[in-house]
C-alpha positions in Angstrom: -28.1 -16.1 -18.2 -27.6 -18.1 -15.0 -24.0 -19.3 -15.1 -22.7 -21.4 -12.2 -19.2 -22.1 -13.5 -16.7 -19.6 -12.3 -14.7 -19.6 -15.5 -17.8 -18.8 -17.5 -18.9 -16.1 -15.0 -15.5 -14.3 -15.0 -15.1 -14.6 -18.8 -18.2 -12.4 -19.2 -16.6 -9.5 -17.3 -14.6 -7.3 -19.6 -12.6 -5.7 -16.7 -12.0 -8.9 -14.7 -8.4 -9.1 -13.4 -7.7 -11.9 -10.8 -4.7 -9.9 -9.6 -6.5 -6.7 -8.9 -10.2 -7.4 -8.1 -12.3 -4.8 -6.2 -14.4 -5.8 -3.2 -17.6 -5.0 -5.0 -16.6 -7.0 -8.1 -15.8 -9.9 -5.9 -19.2 -9.8 -4.2 -21.0 -9.7 -7.6 -19.1 -12.8 -8.9 -19.7 -14.7 -5.7 -23.5 -13.9 -5.8 -23.6 -15.2 -9.4 -21.7 -18.3 -8.4 -23.6 -19.5 -5.4 -26.6 -21.9 -5.5 -29.2 -21.7 -2.7 -30.5 -24.8 -0.9 -33.7 -26.0 -2.4 -34.9 -28.8 0.0 -37.5 -27.9 2.6 -39.0 -29.5 5.7 -42.0 -28.8 7.9 -41.3 -28.2 11.5 -43.3 -27.6 14.6 -43.2 -24.0 15.7 -40.8 -24.5 18.7 -38.3 -26.3 16.4 -38.3 -23.6 13.8 -36.3 -20.9 15.8 -33.3 -19.7 13.8 -34.4 -21.5 10.7 -34.9 -19.9 7.3 -38.6 -19.6 6.4 -39.1 -21.4 3.0 -42.6 -20.1 2.3 -44.3 -16.9 3.2 -46.9 -17.1 6.0 -50.2 -15.4 5.2 -52.3 -14.3 8.1 -55.7 -16.0 8.6 -56.7 -13.3 11.1 -56.9 -9.6 11.5 -54.4 -8.3 14.1 -55.8 -6.9 16.3 -59.0 -9.0 15.7 -61.2 -6.1 16.7 -61.1 -2.4 17.6 -59.7 -2.3 21.1 -58.4 0.0 23.8 -54.7 0.8 23.9 -54.9 1.9 27.6 -56.6 1.2 30.9 -59.2 4.0 31.1 -62.7 5.0 29.9 -64.1 4.5 26.4 -66.7 7.0 25.1 -68.0 8.9 22.0 -65.5 11.6 21.1 -68.3 14.0 20.3 -69.0 14.1 24.0 -65.8 16.1 24.6 -66.5 19.7 25.7 -64.0 22.1 24.1 -65.1 25.0 26.3 -64.7 23.3 29.7 -64.6 20.1 31.7 -66.2 17.0 30.3 -68.4 15.0 32.7 -69.2 11.4 31.7 -71.4 8.8 33.5 -69.9 5.4 33.9 -72.4 2.8 32.6 -70.3 -0.4 32.7 -67.0 -2.1 32.4 -65.2 -3.9 29.5 -62.5 -6.4 30.2 -60.0 -8.1 27.8 -61.9 -11.3 26.8 -65.2 -10.0 28.2 -66.7 -7.3 26.1 -69.3 -4.7 27.2 -72.4 -5.3 25.1 -74.7 -2.6 26.2 -75.3 0.9 24.8 -73.1 3.9 25.5 -75.1 7.0 24.9 -73.6 10.4 24.4 -72.4 11.8 27.8 -71.7 8.3 29.1 -68.6 6.1 29.2 -67.4 2.5 29.9 -64.5 1.7 32.1 -62.2 -0.3 29.9 -59.0 -2.4 30.2 -56.1 -2.6 27.8 -57.0 -4.9 24.9 -60.7 -5.0 25.6 -63.1 -4.7 22.7 -64.2 -1.1 22.1 -68.0 -0.8 23.0 -70.4 -0.1 20.2 -70.4 3.6 19.3 -67.2 4.4 21.3 -64.2 5.8 19.4 -62.0 7.4 22.1 -60.3 6.3 25.4 -59.1 8.6 28.1 -56.3 7.0 30.2 -57.4 6.7 33.9 -54.5 8.9 35.0 -55.7 11.7 32.8 -59.1 12.0 34.4 -60.6 12.1 37.9 -63.4 9.8 39.1 -66.1 10.5 41.7 -68.6 7.8 42.2 -70.0 6.8 38.8 -68.8 10.1 37.1 -65.5 11.0 35.6 -64.2 14.4 34.8 -61.9 15.2 31.9 -60.1 18.6 31.7 -60.3 20.5 28.4 -57.5 19.9 25.8 -56.6 16.6 27.5 -57.1 14.5 24.4 -58.9 14.4 21.1 -61.4 12.2 19.4 -59.9 8.8 18.4 -57.1 8.8 20.9 -55.9 5.5 22.4 -58.0 3.3 20.1 -56.4 0.5 18.1 -58.2 -0.5 14.9 -59.1 -4.0 13.7 -56.3 -5.2 11.4 -54.1 -2.2 12.2 -51.0 -4.3 12.7 -51.8 -7.1 10.2 -54.9 -7.6 7.9 -56.3 -11.0 7.2 -54.8 -12.3 3.9 -51.7 -10.1 4.4 -48.2 -11.5 4.5 -47.3 -12.0 8.1 -43.7 -13.2 7.4 -41.9 -13.3 4.1 -40.0 -16.3 2.7 -36.3 -16.0 3.5 -36.7 -14.7 7.0 -34.5 -16.2 9.7 -37.1 -16.9 12.4 -36.4 -15.0 15.6 -38.2 -15.3 19.0 -40.6 -12.5 18.1 -41.5 -14.2 14.8 -42.2 -17.4 16.7 -44.5 -15.4 19.0 -46.2 -13.7 16.0 -46.9 -17.1 14.3 -48.3 -18.5 17.6 -50.6 -15.5 17.8 -52.0 -16.4 14.4 -52.6 -20.0 15.4 -49.8 -21.3 13.2 -48.4 -24.5 14.6 -46.1 -25.6 11.8 -44.0 -23.9 9.2 -42.0 -24.8 6.1 -38.3 -24.0 6.5 -35.2 -24.5 4.3 -32.9 -27.4 5.0 -29.9 -26.2 6.9 -26.8 -25.3 4.8 -24.0 -27.8 5.5 -20.6 -26.1 5.7 -17.3 -28.0 6.1 -14.3 -26.1 7.3 -10.7 -26.8 8.1 -7.3 -25.1 8.5 -4.1 -26.0 6.4 -0.5 -25.9 7.4 2.3 -28.1 8.8 2.9 -25.5 11.5 -0.6 -25.8 13.0 -1.3 -27.8 16.2 -4.7 -28.5 17.7 -5.4 -27.5 21.3 -4.1 -30.1 23.7 -1.1 -31.1 21.4 2.5 -30.2 22.2 3.9 -27.2 20.4 7.1 -28.1 18.5 9.5 -25.3 17.7 8.1 -23.0 15.1 4.6 -24.3 15.5 1.4 -22.5 16.7 -2.0 -23.5 17.9 -4.7 -23.4 15.2 -6.9 -20.4 16.1 -8.5 -19.9 12.7 -10.6 -23.0 12.9 -12.1 -21.8 16.2 -12.7 -18.3 14.7 -14.4 -19.8 11.7 -16.5 -22.0 14.0 -17.7 -19.0 16.0 -18.5 -16.9 12.9 -20.3 -19.7 11.2 -22.2 -20.6 14.3 -23.5 -17.1 14.6 -25.2 -17.5 11.2 -27.6 -19.8 13.1 -29.0 -21.5 10.0 -26.0 -23.7 9.1 -24.8 -27.2 10.1 -21.1 -27.2 10.7 -18.7 -30.0 9.8 -15.2 -29.6 11.4 -12.6 -31.3 9.3 -9.7 -30.4 11.7 -6.2 -29.4 10.7 -4.9 -30.6 7.3 -1.1 -31.0 6.8 0.7 -29.7 3.7 0.5 -33.0 2.0 -1.2 -33.4 -1.4 -2.7 -36.8 -0.7 -4.1 -35.8 2.6 -5.4 -32.5 1.3 -7.1 -34.2 -1.7 -8.8 -36.8 0.5 -10.0 -34.1 2.9 -11.3 -31.9 0.0 -13.2 -34.8 -1.5 -14.7 -35.9 1.8 -15.8 -32.3 2.5 -17.3 -32.0 -1.0 -19.3 -35.2 -0.5 -20.9 -34.2 2.8 -21.3 -30.4 2.5 -22.9 -27.7 0.4 -19.9 -25.4 0.9 -16.3 -25.6 2.0 -14.3 -22.8 3.7 -10.6 -23.1 4.5 -7.9 -20.9 6.0 -4.3 -20.9 4.7 -2.6 -22.1 1.6 -3.8 -19.5 -0.9 -1.1 -16.8 -0.6 1.9 -16.2 -2.8 4.8 -18.2 -1.5 2.7 -20.8 0.3 2.8 -24.5 -0.5 2.2 -24.9 -4.3 0.6 -28.3 -3.9 -2.3 -26.7 -1.9 -3.3 -24.7 -4.9 -2.6 -27.5 -7.3 -4.9 -29.9 -5.5 -7.7 -27.3 -5.4 -7.4 -26.7 -9.1 -7.1 -30.4 -9.9 -10.3 -31.2 -8.0 -12.5 -28.6 -9.6 -13.0 -25.2 -11.2 -11.0 -22.9 -8.8 -9.5 -19.5 -9.3 -7.0 -17.7 -7.1 -7.6 -14.0 -6.7 -5.8 -11.0 -5.3 -8.4 -8.6 -4.0 -7.8 -4.9 -3.7 -8.3 -4.9 0.1 -6.2 -4.9 3.3 -6.1 -7.2 5.2 -7.2 -10.2 3.3 -5.9 -9.9 -0.2 -5.5 -13.5 -1.3 -8.6 -15.7 -1.7 -9.4 -19.0 -3.6 -12.9 -19.3 -5.1 -14.6 -22.0 -7.1 -16.1 -25.5 -7.0 -14.8 -28.9 -5.9 -16.4 -31.5 -8.1 -17.2 -35.0 -7.0 -19.7 -37.7 -8.2 -21.7 -35.3 -10.4 -21.9 -32.7 -7.6 -20.1 -29.5 -7.2 -19.4 -27.9 -3.8 -18.6 -24.2 -3.4 -15.1 -23.5 -2.1 -14.0 -20.4 -0.4 -10.3 -20.4 0.5 -9.5 -17.6 3.0 -6.1 -16.3 3.9 -4.1 -17.8 6.8 -3.7 -14.6 8.8 -6.1 -14.6 11.7 -7.3 -11.0 11.2 -7.6 -11.5 7.4 -9.7 -14.6 8.0 -12.3 -12.5 10.0 -12.2 -9.6 7.5 -12.7 -11.8 4.4 -15.4 -13.8 6.2 -17.5 -10.8 7.0 -16.7 -9.0 3.7 -17.7 -12.0 1.5 -18.4 -15.4 3.1 -21.1 -14.4 5.6 -23.4 -13.1 2.8 -22.6 -16.0 0.5 -23.5 -18.6 3.1 -26.7 -16.8 4.2 -27.8 -16.5 0.6 -27.0 -20.2 0.0 -29.2 -21.0 3.1 -32.0 -19.2 1.4 -32.0 -16.2 3.8 -33.0 -12.7 2.9 -29.6 -11.1 3.7 -29.5 -7.8 5.5 -26.2 -5.8 5.4 -24.2 -5.6 8.6 -24.9 -2.4 10.5 -22.4 0.5 9.9 -21.7 3.8 11.7 -19.9 6.9 10.5 -17.0 8.2 12.4 -14.2 10.7 12.0 -10.6 9.5 12.2 -8.4 11.2 14.7 -5.2 10.2 12.8 -4.3 9.5 9.2 -4.5 6.1 7.5 -2.1 5.0 4.8 -4.1 3.8 1.8 -3.4 2.9 -1.8 -5.7 4.3 -4.4 -8.4 1.8 -5.3 -7.8 -0.4 -2.3 -10.4 -1.0 0.4 -8.9 -0.7 3.9 -10.3 -2.4 7.0 -8.8 -0.8 10.0 -8.9 -1.9 13.7 -9.5 0.7 16.3 
């Protein structure tokens, strides 16, 4: 069953407790709630960098396109190798990349060959030039220097014709662009960029360049959110600025964000003791729940939809604490937005380490520590 209403999703969970929600349970609910972008567009290859591939790309070529040499050296028949002593081979020609040797290479002969050049007919082995000695038109290979088949790359070894070159959902990197170019692909279908609106809430916040009144601080969370969202690469950002603790202003901002974006992410206004009208406006405009997640930092979070004109826009309300904003973004929001953009999400890399001092931790709570 594909439920997209948060109340319906959470009602199906027997152990759902909005006041004590585990990190893993939170992720599962969010994954069930999100809706990926469907729209696609066709772009020229150079315009497709950092976009999400909408359709898999099937190779029309074998890569490599032919058996070729992996080294600069000499190509010959492996059966010419002398296991009991030196191997002497007569050089009968040269093969260049893009200019193959087309003559015969009898046993006991070899062809000087460059990296990437087509293997001459009948040859199956390449000795690197630094592992043999040349005298006139004869080369000498010491015993046990190499074995039959060494330094030969097979046709289709990297990618076979008809095989999947790149899967749908991949965020195209420079190496992917190069791969597609090597296959002669000039255009690709990509997902439309996910549109994410973001803003900070609070009467105490001031934008950079404004005077700081007593008790006020500069809004850093919006810049942190901008940086983290920008690094996702496959989203368009809509900066809604700082929103005061005023129900009418907050309502107008929420509705504007919902009309122009696929998702909204905010900071502040979701903790216990914060302005009640912030939560009230969120709940009035849609299907929104307020959770306390068993994690530190970043316990409070608002999740749901803001509904407008037959459309519903995903809302993630993050805490106001600057560290908690980063932790909750990387714990939850990053994967949500990448999945919404249609990307095949890879987990963030982790390393194991041993603590040199103890950490205070409540049972059942996930701790994110700074070191």
